[in-house]
N, C-alpha and C positions, 0 to 999 in steps of 0.2 A: 872452754870448747863450743864452739857454736853444733849444734844438732842439724844433721841435714833433715830437710823438711819431710814429715809423713806422705808417705804416700797416698792416703786414703785421709780425706779429713771429715767424714761424716760415716761411722760405721753403726750395725747391730750386730751385737754378739749374743749369738744363741747357744745358751748352757743347756744340757740336759738334766732334770732335777737331779740323776746318780751323782751328776759331777760335785754336788753340793754335800754328798753323802762322804766323801772321800773310800776308804777302807771298809767303812763299814757295810755297804750297798742299800744303806737306809737309813734315814733321818736327815740329821744337818749336822755336820761335822766342824765346830768352830773355826778349828785351824785351818780346815780346807778351805771354808767360805773367807778367811781372814787373807789366806794366800792369794786368791783369785783377786779380793777387791784390791789388794796393794798392786796387783799386774794391773789391774783397770785404771789405779790412779797414776801410774807411769804412764799411760796412754793420754791421760787426762791432762797430766804437765805438759804433753807435746801441744796442747792445744786441739786435739781430736775431739770432736763432738761423738759421742758415745750414748749408744740405748741397748738396752737389754731385755732379750726374752728368755725365761728359765722353764723348763718344762715341770712336772710335777711328780715324775716317775718314782722319787724318790720316799714319796708318801702315799700317791695313790694313782692307780692306773686304770683309767676309765675303760680303755679296750678290753684289759683282761679281766676285770669286772662283769664287763658284757657278755664277754663269752664262756663267765660263770654263772650267766643265768640274772643277771641283774640288768635292769632296762637299759640300754645305751646312754638316752638323753640323760637321766638320773646320774649315770656314773661318770661320764662327760663333764657335767656340771662339777662334780664331786673333785674331780681332775684340774678344774679348773679353779677351785677352792683350794688345792695342793698348791697350784702356784702362786698363789696371793701368800700364802704362808713364806714360800722361798723367796719370794719378790721382799718380802718384810725382812727377813734375815739378811739379805744380800744390800738391803737399805741399811741396816744397822752397821752391816760390817763396814761399809763404803763410807759410812759417815764419822766411823770411829777412825778411818785413816785421813780425816778432814776435807772427803769430798761431798759436795752438795748433791742430794738424791731428791727425784719426785717418782713416789710409783702411781702408775695411771692405770685404773681397773675397768676391764671391759663390762666388768658386772659391777653396778654402781654400790659403795659400802664408802659412803663419805666420813665415817669416824676412822677410817685407817688409809684411804689411798683418795686421790682425786679420779674424778671420772673422765676416761679417755676422749680427751677432746685434742683434735691434730695440732690445730693453729699454739695451742696452748704448749703442746709438746715441741715443738719446733723452735718456739720462744724459751723454754727450759734449757734446750740444747743450745742456742745462740748465747745465751747466761753461762755457758759451760757445766751445767748441771747434768747428771746423769740420769736420764729418764727411763725407768724399769716399766717395762709392759705387761701387766699381770692379768691372768683369767683369761688368756688365750682371746679368740675373737669375739667372747662372750655367747658363741654358738655350738651347739652339741655339733659331732660329726667332724669337726675341724680340729685337725692336732695344732701344736703349740708351734709347729713348723711353717703351718700354715699361716697364722698369727703372726711368726715371725718374717716371713716374705709379704705378707700385706703391712704390717706396721713398717716395716723396711721403705716400701714405696711411698707409703703416704709421707713420709720424713724426708725422703729424697736422700735415703742413703747410697752409697756407692758401691757397697759390699756387704753381704751377710757373713760374719765370720762365724762357722761352724765348731765349736770347740768337741772335740772327742776324745777319746782314749788312746786312739792309735794315730798314726804318721801321716793321714789320709786316707784315699778310698784304693782298695785293694781288689784285684780279680776273686781273691778268696778269706778268710778268715786269717788274717796273719797269726792270731793267736793258736791255731789248730793245724795251718799248714806253713813250713820253713818256706816253701819254694812261693809264696803267694809273693805277688809283682804288685809296686805301688804305681798308680797313673800319676802322671805329673799333672795333667789336662785332661778334660773331658768336655764331650757337647754337652748340652740338656738332654739330646735326646740318645745318647749313648746312656745314660742315666736311667730314661724311661724303658727303653729297649732292655738292655741289661739287668734291669730290677736293681741296680745298686743300691746300697743302704746310704744315702747321701741324705735326700728328705723325702718325705712320702710325696706321691705322684701329683698331689695337688699344688704342693708348696713348688714341689720342679717346675710344672706348667705354667703358674703364675711368675715365678723368676724368670721363665724362659719366654714369655709373654711380651715381659717388660725390660727384659734383656739386663739382669741383675745378677751379675757372677755372684759364686757361692764358694768359699774358701773353707776348704775341709783340712782341719788342723788339731794337731795334739795340743791340748791342755795342760798335760801332765808334764811339759819341758818350761820351765821355769823361764821366763819372758818369750816365751811365743807370740803370746798378744801381740806385744811390741813389735817382735819381727814380723809379724804380718801386717801390721798397720804401714811400717815403713816399706814393705813391697818386698821383701826378703823373699828368697825362693824356697818356699816351706811347705807341706801339705800339698793338698790336691784342687787345682782351680776348677771349676765348673762353669763354663760360659759356653757362647754359641759357637758355631763351625770356625 
């Protein structure tokens, strides 16, 4: 049986650190990360170029620590190191599935990851490897959302797939409000004006300026990454008017 062609050929998948924690809410759950890796393998098998940015909130939250009195820059650097731990865990899970991967870190640590070099990242993707971008942008005060937007532009991704625990963007928290309504599509300005929890404002503005769409979808439904890549109507798409 021939597959229909993937709708997107080059994607950046943004995972929260919490996505790797499974039901535990903290740390890395091997079963959860293995499940995500097998879904990424399905997409790689379609010939799609896949890159990843993973948050660090399952290990350390820079913003929360700075609110509790820690120096913001130090807290953010610790958060970046947490993303490196998650990236290595994801690399291991993907390689167990037979998917070749490279971790590229914005903070140099040669023993465990390549330094981030755009041309090298693009070359890896062309060879069918998954590239995991670790350590955010390498700068404090920027989130992993902003890192995802930045890297997506640099490698020429057609879309950012933002994985969440809900089916898209709602006008209220669906866990708390049974009448919450899901948006099918939104403009970048809607997201900024309404303060919707899609990505932070820096990341959203960057996507808006460069016309890069963001698809917010539910990672907990098996097969959703592939559905998103095939252009199926899932989640909420954020794009120009």
